[in-house]
LOBA-779427 format. One record per residue (C-alpha): residue in one letter; x, y, z. Coordinates in steps of 0.02 Angstrom, whole numbers, plus 32768, in hexadecimal, padded with zeros to 4 digits. Example, Ala and Ser with C-alpha at 12.3 -4.5 7.8 and 13.67 -1.06 7.14 Angstrom:
A82677F1F8186
S82AC7FCB8165
# end
This chain:
X328861469827
X32316102978E
X318F6170976F
X30E6612697A4
X307A60E09723
X2FC5610B971F
X2F4E609596CF
X2EA360D1969B
X2E59607E971D
X2EC860CD979D
X2EA66175975D
X2DEA61519755
X2DEE6121980B
X2E5561BC983B
X2DE7622D97E0
X2D4B61CF983F
X2DA161ED98EC
X2DCD629A98C8
X2D1662BE9895
X2CE0626C992C
X2D5062CC99A7
X2D1763729945
X2C5C634E9965
X2C7B631F9A14
X2CD963C29A43
X2C52642299E9
X2BCC63CD9A55
X2C3663E89AF3
X2C4864A49ACA
X2B8864B59AA1
X2B67645B9B3E
X2BD564D99BA8
X2B7B656F9B48
X2AD0652E9B70
X2B06650C9C2E
X2B4865BE9C30
X2AA8660C9BE0
X2A3D65B19C55
X2A9965DE9CEA
X2AA3669F9CA9
X29E966939C8B
X29BB66549D3F
X2A3966D49D8E
X29F167609D31
X293B671F9D38
X290267A09DB3
X2948682F9D5C
X290667EF9CAD
X285867E59CF0
X285A68829D45
X288D68E69CAA
X281C68859C35
X278368B49CAA
X27C969619CB3
X27CA69899BF8
X276169079BB0
X26D968C89C1E
X2679696C9C3B
X262169A09CC9
X25A46A2A9CC7
X25D96AA19D4D
X256C6B209DAF
X25B86BC79DBA
X25EB6BDD9E72
X26366C809EAF
X267E6CC09F4C
X269B6D7A9F90
X27256DD39F4E
X27836DC39FFD
X275D6D0DA010
X279C6CEC9F65
X283D6D4B9F86
X285D6CF7A02E
X284F6C479FE0
X28BD6C739F53
X293B6CB59FCE
X29366C11A033
X29476BA29FA5
X29D36C069F56
X2A336C009FF5
X2A2A6B41A003
X2A4B6AFF9F65
X2AC36A899FAF
X2A2D6A2BA018
X299C69BC9FF5
X28E169E99FD4
X2846699A9FFC
X279869B8A02A
X2716697BA0A7
X26646953A09C
X25C1691FA0DB
X24FF68FFA0BD
X250769C1A0A0
X254A699C9FF9
X24D6694D9F76
X251B689F9F2B
X24F068DC9E75
X255269839E97
X25FD69239E94
X266568E79E01
X26E168779E59
X274E68589DC9
X278769189DAD
X279E69769E43
X281D6A009E50
X28306ABA9E86
X28996B449E58
X28516B4D9DA3
X28626AA09D8D
X291C6A979DB6
X291C6A3D9E5E
X28C6699C9E77
X287069699F1C
X28C468DE9F63
X285C68B09FF9
X27B068BEA03C
X276468BAA0E2
X26B26884A107
X263F6890A198
X260667E6A1CE
X25AF67EFA276
X25666863A2EE
X25476854A3A8
X250267B3A3F0
X24A0676CA366
X249D67D7A2C3
X24FA67AFA220
X25166822A18B
X249C67E9A104
X25156800A070
X25B367ABA0C3
X25AF6706A07E
X259967489FCE
X262367D09FE5
X268F674EA032
X268166E29F9A
X2698675B9F25
X274067A49F6E
X278866FC9F69
X275266E19EB6
X27A8677E9E84
X284667589EE6
X283267EF9F64
X287F67D7A010
X27E867C9A083
X27BA680DA132
X271867E7A19E
X26FC6861A227
X2680684DA2C7
X261F68EFA2F2
X262D68EAA3BB
X25976919A413
X25E4696FA4BB
X254B6931A52B
X25386880A4F2
X25A067E5A523
X264E67C9A4E0
X26416711A4E6
X259F6704A476
X25E8678AA40A
X26856723A3EE
X2624667FA3CB
X25B066E1A34D
X2649671CA2EA
X269C666DA2EE
X25F0660DA2BE
X25DD668FA220
X2695669EA1E5
X27036618A1AD
X27AB6661A194
X2821660DA11C
X28E16622A0F8
X290566C0A0AC
X2876671FA0FC
X289367A5A182
X288B678AA22D
X27DA67AAA27A
X27BC685EA293
X275C68A9A330
X2702694EA303
X26E169ACA3A9
X26A66A5EA38B
X260F6A6DA414
X260D6A99A4DC
X25AA6A24A535
X251B6A63A592
X250369E0A61B
X25B669BFA63F
X26576A22A679
X26DC6A3BA5FF
X275069CFA670
X26CD693BA65C
X26C9695EA59A
X2788694AA592
X277B68A9A5F1
X26F46863A579
X275A689CA4DC
X27ED6832A51E
X277D67A2A53E
X273867ADA484
X27E867B4A446
X28286724A4B4
X27A166B7A46E
X27C666E6A3BA
X288866DCA3CB
X287D662EA41E
X280C65FBA386
X2879663AA2F8
X2929664BA345
X292D66FDA317
X291667A1A36D
X287467F6A32A
X288B68A3A2D7
X28336935A341
X27D169AEA2D9
X27986A4EA327
X27936B11A30B
X283A6B63A342
X27EF6BC7A3D0
X278F6B32A40C
X28386AD1A407
X28996B6BA45E
X280D6B75A4EE
X27DE6AD0A50E
X28556A3CA4BD
X28FF6A89A4C7
X296F6A24A536
X28E8698BA531
X290F6946A491
X29BD6989A454
X29F368D7A41A
X296468C1A3A9
X296068F8A2FA
X290A699EA2E2
X289769DFA25C
X28696A9AA287
X27E36AFEA232
X28086BB1A21E
X27B06C1EA19C
X28106CBCA1C2
X28946D0DA159
X291D6CC5A1A4
X29BA6C6FA16A
X299C6BD0A1D0
X290C6B93A23F
X296C6BAFA2D6
X2A016C26A307
X2A426BAAA390
X29FC6AF5A375
X2A446A6AA307
X29BF6A38A292
X299B69B1A20B
X290769F1A1B3
X28B46AA0A196
X27FA6AB5A164
X28246B5CA116
X277A6B87A0C5
X26C46B48A0C6
X26A66BA1A022
X27166B389FBB
X26EA6B2E9EF8
X27306A8F9EA5
X272E6A619DF9
X26CB69C59DFE
X265769F39E89
X25B36A619E6E
X25AA6AA79F23
X26256AF69F93
X26866A7BA00E
X26FB6A84A08E
X27AF6A8DA04D
X28456A4FA0B1
X29046A54A0B1
X297069C8A0E9
X2A126A06A12A
X2A8969A0A0C4
X2A8F693DA027
X2A1A68B29FE6
X2AA76836A017
X2AA76875A0C8
X29E86878A0D1
X29E567C2A0A3
X2A6C6798A12E
X29E667DAA1A0
X295D675BA16C
X293C66B8A1AE
X29A36625A181
# end
């Protein structure tokens, strides 16, 4: 086969084509790198913001202390539940200026808090004065949110349910509604109380399509509620030196102290454990 002859014009054209292809490939590689960096940044946004706030955006902390026994008890519970998910709950008893929302952690700043539950409403008519502000801050800082109703045992369950629905607008990714019951009625029988609680739950469940979470103290649950709400998610408060909030009941959340000291909060708060990973917690949320 005779050798191909290249003219000056042909060589110039080949060089131009190769140069064009070279710069095109560089642009493609650069575009892929930019897309990868943007994707990685979005994926790690929460972690980056958390650690930036933790180490650079300083927050002047008050020195909060617990008794030696309470400190050791909290440490034992945390060290025994490192595979679980931590959060906190608040109400108007906490001041808005006491919370630095972008850097919340416990365990000597090694365990970030992933969720927050806040009081929204109380009884027939009342609403927590800090709820709207806390609710917005939680979303802004990518925390899983929950809102609870403090149930007043002698008041009307229908009015109380409507009070909650009027003040709380849950979104996809929020925890289901939460019912806080911890008082004994003075003007009703315990049987009537159970009936009323089921009315509240029915109204809320029909609205959101999710069973509410039941919050109460361990002994209250054992003495009054056990056997009545067994298919509902259960959030138990137990501040004793125990390995779990209940020795015999399945539980989803455990409020294990009311004396929680959190990096990023200048007052003690209730601390909670979700009995699973953060991905499991997200499966519990509203679609």
